[in-house]
MILO-759018 format. One record per residue (C-alpha): residue number from 1; chain; y, x, z. Coordinates in steps of 0.001 Angstrom, whole numbers, plus 500000, padded with zeros to 6 digits. Last residue first. Layout:
// MILO-759018
NUM/A/Y/X/Z
...
This chain:
// MILO-759018
451/A/589744/663377/202914
450/A/587223/666152/203150
449/A/587875/669268/205168
448/A/589077/672422/203490
447/A/586315/675026/203593
446/A/586227/675613/199834
445/A/589616/677359/199895
444/A/588234/680146/202057
443/A/591329/681912/203298
442/A/592772/685435/203574
441/A/596394/686294/204273
440/A/598651/689367/204216
439/A/596203/692103/203192
438/A/598074/695367/202729
437/A/597440/697213/199479
436/A/595811/700625/199460
435/A/597817/703357/197779
434/A/601329/703024/196383
433/A/604095/705045/198049
432/A/606901/703697/195889
431/A/605874/700175/194813
430/A/604218/699494/198189
429/A/601711/696718/197628
428/A/601330/693331/199280
427/A/598258/691147/199380
426/A/597521/687430/199200
425/A/593846/686635/199253
424/A/591912/683438/198498
423/A/588122/683408/198572
422/A/585988/680513/197379
421/A/583066/682593/196074
420/A/584525/682390/192553
419/A/587316/684533/193927
418/A/591101/684144/193748
417/A/593549/687024/194245
416/A/597316/686676/194712
415/A/599397/689855/194423
414/A/602641/690592/196222
413/A/605431/693034/195381
412/A/608237/690491/195936
411/A/607186/687029/197025
410/A/606419/684679/194133
409/A/602934/686113/193865
408/A/601564/688176/191005
407/A/598324/686948/189493
406/A/594652/687839/189795
405/A/591208/686492/188943
404/A/588062/687441/190826
403/A/584391/687353/189812
402/A/582038/688647/192457
401/A/579987/691577/191178
400/A/581451/694097/193618
399/A/583021/693103/196911
398/A/586737/693649/197324
397/A/588998/696671/197611
396/A/592736/696386/196926
395/A/594468/699073/194874
394/A/597962/700402/194223
393/A/599642/702725/191707
392/A/596889/702600/189122
391/A/596123/705591/186932
390/A/597821/706917/183809
389/A/595468/709188/181920
388/A/595889/712940/181503
387/A/592443/714090/182608
386/A/590558/711122/181136
385/A/591931/711904/177670
384/A/589191/714503/177334
383/A/590161/718161/177559
382/A/590171/720035/174254
381/A/593392/718705/172754
380/A/595513/720847/174977
379/A/593537/723891/176032
378/A/596471/726266/176353
377/A/598652/723438/177647
376/A/596585/723030/180792
375/A/598860/724807/183237
374/A/601959/723486/181461
373/A/600609/719895/181474
372/A/599802/720014/185158
371/A/603291/721182/185960
370/A/604740/724381/187363
369/A/608472/724330/188088
368/A/610532/726713/185979
367/A/611785/724028/183593
366/A/612962/721931/186547
365/A/612584/718326/185532
364/A/614536/715668/183630
363/A/613062/712195/183680
362/A/611177/711147/180538
361/A/612597/709307/177545
360/A/609994/707173/175766
359/A/608901/708799/172495
358/A/605116/708762/172806
357/A/604568/705337/174387
356/A/606769/703741/171771
355/A/610408/702752/172167
354/A/612561/699634/171705
353/A/610315/697397/173781
352/A/610581/699813/176651
351/A/607333/700040/178519
350/A/606995/701920/181766
349/A/604587/699510/183420
348/A/603353/700477/186879
347/A/599717/699578/187369
346/A/598173/697390/190072
345/A/594403/697590/190509
344/A/592032/695042/192045
343/A/588760/696670/193047
342/A/585351/694981/193104
341/A/583718/696880/190259
340/A/583243/693590/188406
339/A/586868/693754/187306
338/A/590396/692812/188313
337/A/593650/694072/186779
336/A/597302/693657/187756
335/A/600212/694822/185563
334/A/603674/695630/186884
333/A/607257/695922/185627
332/A/607102/692872/183332
331/A/609703/691008/185429
330/A/607346/688049/185902
329/A/604478/690368/186796
328/A/601854/690674/184098
327/A/598243/689620/184676
326/A/594808/690803/183559
325/A/591499/689252/184649
324/A/587752/689682/184598
323/A/587357/693156/183125
322/A/583685/694056/182901
321/A/583252/697697/183786
320/A/582144/700944/182189
319/A/582680/704151/184106
318/A/585799/706345/184078
317/A/588283/704060/185775
316/A/591092/701538/185305
315/A/593028/703758/182918
314/A/596455/702951/181499
313/A/597793/702965/177943
312/A/601398/702225/177054
311/A/603590/700968/174230
310/A/601137/700592/171364
309/A/603255/699040/168603
308/A/601989/695719/167201
307/A/605348/694788/165641
306/A/606492/691781/167650
305/A/603516/691495/169980
304/A/604435/694818/171550
303/A/601283/696367/172896
302/A/599881/697306/176300
301/A/596484/698956/176440
300/A/593960/698810/179255
299/A/591299/701499/179366
298/A/587919/701711/181099
297/A/586578/698198/180533
296/A/583989/699134/177910
295/A/583983/695539/176610
294/A/587590/696026/175581
293/A/590863/695546/177394
292/A/594187/694143/176244
291/A/597719/693729/177593
290/A/600162/691771/175437
289/A/603933/691986/175569
288/A/606709/689942/173940
287/A/605366/686435/174606
286/A/608089/685443/177070
285/A/605594/684788/179849
284/A/603724/688023/179155
283/A/600364/687681/177447
282/A/597038/688691/178949
281/A/593853/690023/177420
280/A/590135/690237/178136
279/A/586867/691392/176583
278/A/587881/692458/173063
277/A/584826/693969/171364
276/A/584823/697727/170923
275/A/587036/699968/168790
274/A/590132/698669/170531
273/A/593564/697130/169862
272/A/593544/696709/166099
271/A/596577/694410/166065
270/A/597024/691578/163537
269/A/600429/689916/163244
268/A/601052/686428/161868
267/A/604516/685095/160996
266/A/606083/681651/160905
265/A/609143/683087/162698
264/A/609048/680345/165328
263/A/605267/680172/165207
262/A/604693/683830/165977
261/A/600889/683973/165880
260/A/599321/687153/167240
259/A/595751/688045/166316
258/A/593753/690544/168314
257/A/591246/692968/166830
256/A/588445/694875/168541
255/A/585688/693334/166431
254/A/586909/691394/163406
253/A/588656/688137/162549
252/A/591166/688256/165365
251/A/590768/687271/168982
250/A/593610/685081/170238
249/A/597315/685345/170992
248/A/599827/682502/170626
247/A/603606/682916/170620
246/A/605868/679877/170719
245/A/609596/680339/171153
244/A/612340/677974/172300
243/A/611047/677475/175789
242/A/609255/680433/177311
241/A/605638/679645/178092
240/A/603772/682057/175819
239/A/600185/681273/174869
238/A/596925/683024/175640
237/A/593419/682633/174219
236/A/589984/683957/175084
235/A/587446/681128/175216
234/A/584798/683324/176807
233/A/582294/682460/174041
232/A/584674/683735/171331
231/A/582676/684494/168186
230/A/585200/686048/165770
229/A/588144/683784/165090
228/A/589222/680996/162725
227/A/592605/679425/163385
226/A/593827/675854/163105
225/A/597385/674581/163076
224/A/599530/671541/163816
223/A/597025/668770/164504
222/A/598961/665740/165695
221/A/598463/664926/169357
220/A/601632/662761/169339
219/A/603778/664353/172060
218/A/601483/667297/172764
217/A/601591/668762/169260
216/A/598163/670183/168628
215/A/596870/673730/168045
214/A/593188/674139/167255
213/A/591236/677356/167757
212/A/587993/678169/166023
211/A/584870/680300/166411
210/A/583398/679314/169759
209/A/585941/676571/170439
208/A/589420/676881/171947
207/A/591810/673928/172240
206/A/595573/674520/172369
205/A/597787/671637/173499
204/A/601493/671991/172697
203/A/605002/670897/173750
202/A/605172/671520/177478
201/A/602513/674154/177063
200/A/598825/673805/177761
199/A/595755/675937/177139
198/A/592181/674716/176746
197/A/588946/676655/176948
196/A/585374/676895/175668
195/A/584965/673459/174094
194/A/581382/672847/173039
193/A/580799/671846/169435
192/A/581481/668780/167270
191/A/584840/668049/168828
190/A/586525/665218/170711
189/A/590108/665144/172013
188/A/590610/662642/174804
187/A/593129/660225/176189
186/A/594509/658522/179282
185/A/591973/659806/181769
184/A/592181/658316/185229
183/A/593845/658684/188589
182/A/596844/656634/187402
181/A/599461/659047/188723
180/A/596866/661774/188208
179/A/597002/661445/184451
178/A/594003/663279/182986
177/A/593806/664274/179323
176/A/590118/664843/178597
175/A/589045/667643/176269
174/A/585650/666742/174842
173/A/582621/668747/173663
172/A/581585/669538/177238
171/A/580811/665835/177684
170/A/582537/664433/180758
169/A/581475/664342/184424
168/A/579070/667190/183814
167/A/575748/667225/185684
166/A/574379/670791/185498
165/A/577903/672239/185424
164/A/580785/671254/183194
163/A/583092/668490/181998
162/A/586433/669438/180510
161/A/589830/668764/182063
160/A/593438/668814/180832
159/A/596069/667957/183423
158/A/599129/665679/183507
157/A/600741/664929/186889
156/A/603298/667728/186749
155/A/603292/671088/188488
154/A/603152/673617/185586
153/A/600793/671889/183165
152/A/597429/672460/184838
151/A/594193/673342/183090
150/A/590873/672408/184660
149/A/587612/673578/183060
148/A/583973/673025/184063
147/A/584347/669763/185942
146/A/581130/668552/187536
145/A/579553/665266/188519
144/A/578415/664887/192118
143/A/580131/661579/192761
142/A/583333/662407/190846
141/A/585585/664056/193424
140/A/589328/664451/192852
139/A/591235/666835/195089
138/A/594760/667167/196382
137/A/597423/669587/197559
136/A/595218/672138/199304
135/A/597360/674643/201110
134/A/598541/678237/200845
133/A/602250/678659/201427
132/A/602564/680089/198922
131/A/599636/679444/196595
130/A/599493/675648/196320
129/A/596094/674176/195599
128/A/594589/671671/193147
127/A/590978/670507/193315
126/A/588355/669412/190796
125/A/585138/667425/190598
124/A/581709/667728/192213
123/A/580147/670735/190434
122/A/583498/672423/190867
121/A/586689/673078/188897
120/A/589427/674791/190871
119/A/593108/674735/189936
118/A/595819/677132/191079
117/A/599446/676810/192036
116/A/602555/679035/192004
115/A/601268/681211/189156
114/A/604115/680018/186875
113/A/601779/678661/184175
112/A/599138/677287/186506
111/A/596474/679592/187836
110/A/592841/679176/186868
109/A/589413/678999/188480
108/A/586281/677370/187060
107/A/582710/676463/187957
106/A/582834/676811/191728
105/A/579586/675579/193242
104/A/579943/673655/196479
103/A/577702/674119/199497
102/A/578208/671377/202083
101/A/574668/671375/203448
100/A/574551/675167/203188
99/A/577638/675533/205361
98/A/580449/677297/203552
97/A/580852/681042/203863
96/A/583671/682688/205770
95/A/585770/684940/203578
94/A/584885/688555/203003
93/A/587079/691604/203381
92/A/585964/694944/201973
91/A/584571/697396/204523
90/A/585876/700313/206567
89/A/589411/698934/206747
88/A/588254/696165/209048
87/A/588382/692660/207694
86/A/591294/690361/208376
85/A/590378/687249/210302
84/A/589778/684158/208144
83/A/592255/681346/208043
82/A/591180/677773/207285
81/A/594065/676104/205497
80/A/595519/672817/206702
79/A/595106/669948/204243
78/A/598104/668642/202383
77/A/598869/664954/203011
76/A/597409/662456/200559
75/A/599960/660869/198257
74/A/598541/662678/195299
73/A/600475/664470/192613
72/A/603040/665325/195273
71/A/606412/663498/194937
70/A/605436/664553/192186
69/A/602035/682625/159833
68/A/603809/682285/157576
67/A/601951/685365/156270
66/A/598676/684022/157585
65/A/599127/680723/155797
64/A/598824/677732/158078
63/A/595369/676256/157737
62/A/594686/672925/156041
61/A/593387/674223/152723
60/A/590858/676525/154341
59/A/589006/673751/156101
58/A/589162/672280/159574
57/A/588593/668514/159929
56/A/591992/666891/159551
55/A/590587/663734/157984
54/A/588666/663183/161188
53/A/591878/663051/163197
52/A/591355/659432/164199
51/A/594108/657929/166317
50/A/593071/654982/168450
49/A/596047/652765/169220
48/A/598037/653556/172340
47/A/596674/652280/175642
46/A/598697/652532/177741
45/A/602307/652612/178983
44/A/601896/649599/181240
43/A/604266/649811/184204
42/A/606593/652325/182496
41/A/608159/654401/185230
40/A/608571/657483/183073
39/A/606115/660245/183733
38/A/606819/663452/185622
37/A/606134/663257/189280
36/A/606588/666645/190981
35/A/603836/668819/192359
34/A/604866/670323/195653
33/A/605992/673819/196601
32/A/608895/673600/194151
31/A/609369/676730/192096
30/A/608422/675083/188811
29/A/611186/672471/189232
28/A/610338/669614/186905
27/A/612592/669916/183862
26/A/609927/669319/181248
25/A/609148/665807/182523
24/A/605691/664923/181353
23/A/605388/663255/177934
22/A/604168/659729/177515
21/A/601150/659700/175177
20/A/602123/658411/171760
19/A/603082/655418/169642
18/A/602888/652760/172307
17/A/600727/649704/172633
16/A/600695/647164/175414
15/A/597759/645690/177234
14/A/597981/643838/180517
13/A/596012/645294/183360
12/A/593584/643377/185566
11/A/590636/644230/183343
10/A/591292/647984/183728
9/A/592884/649575/180669
8/A/590793/650633/177678
7/A/590002/654325/177222
6/A/592186/656113/174670
5/A/590658/657892/171718
4/A/591737/661033/169969
3/A/589431/662604/167435
2/A/588579/666161/166493
1/A/585881/666687/163946
């Protein structure tokens, strides 16, 4: 069951009813370095009446057919970052560690939709940071109670949060809609099982459970669609952000399969991406490309979401790895990958949405010049695919077994890396020469001083 309820206003407030949650301003500048206010100046916009979605409990009859398929958010001044000297080239960099007395456990990391900000859920609350320039924008502490998921909506005052950690601030079966202008929750979506993830668009809320995904209209929280998936404990789900089209990607109904929902065309596409279980995927902003990896973690495949065509395959390495994060650049020319092996890779994308990986035109070459393929042509088909794989253009070395997520920065040829240990890196790669990336900045975002 999913139900929406709105907490009562403080005793000093007067009560007025409205039909739906006020919608954040969709024209807030995503490139602004601050978080813009987004709600109308209604002095008492809450609470709306309780809306019970119990009658919309998932069952086969309710599902869409497969073939139809701020001013800163807070007034507090930004906190100065704590820089960490660059590490020597002989060892991976490491940020300064927090004092034991002030140790904070990071429960969640995520970028906002344009990768200009990131959110951190901790065992004490949550924090919002700007990426470039790096600074803490604000934090909300809940007296030692944790937030396990924080999802931003670009840079507006509305966030979705889920309780987490040993002492969760909210039940992990609820998605809380937080309005930072009021510093309180204005609504909630309740479920019978633990919520694994939530995704936001300007017009939709997507809630991910272990075996189901629910899609709600944001304006009135009406259930729009529900999807059954294979067990999805990681909460894998991605949604396009381009206005005018809605593409959602999630695990399919069987191992190695991804499901693509094209809501504008009312069409569903299933892609058999891997033989093994899907471990990670990323969707381009416009929803046209999807990058996938399996539990083996050796290959990353890029598909067209329109027809499921395999456009390119790249190799992270030869040994198994757990892929933590995949990210497209905004121009879809690059793909970044992080894994438990401690290296962030950047791959050059050569996809052309009108061509497949096998029939893309290749640059002309001297027919008399020796090539690897000509030397090995006599045993073509005998050598493993490893020997003719596409490898990364650039790399950045980090410590193994620390979970990192990646995104491309707003500066050209830069990558932003966030670690569950509190590390923040911004690096630059040479698109021509490739090789080791250059570290530009390194901070510990957990070392910001308290308000």
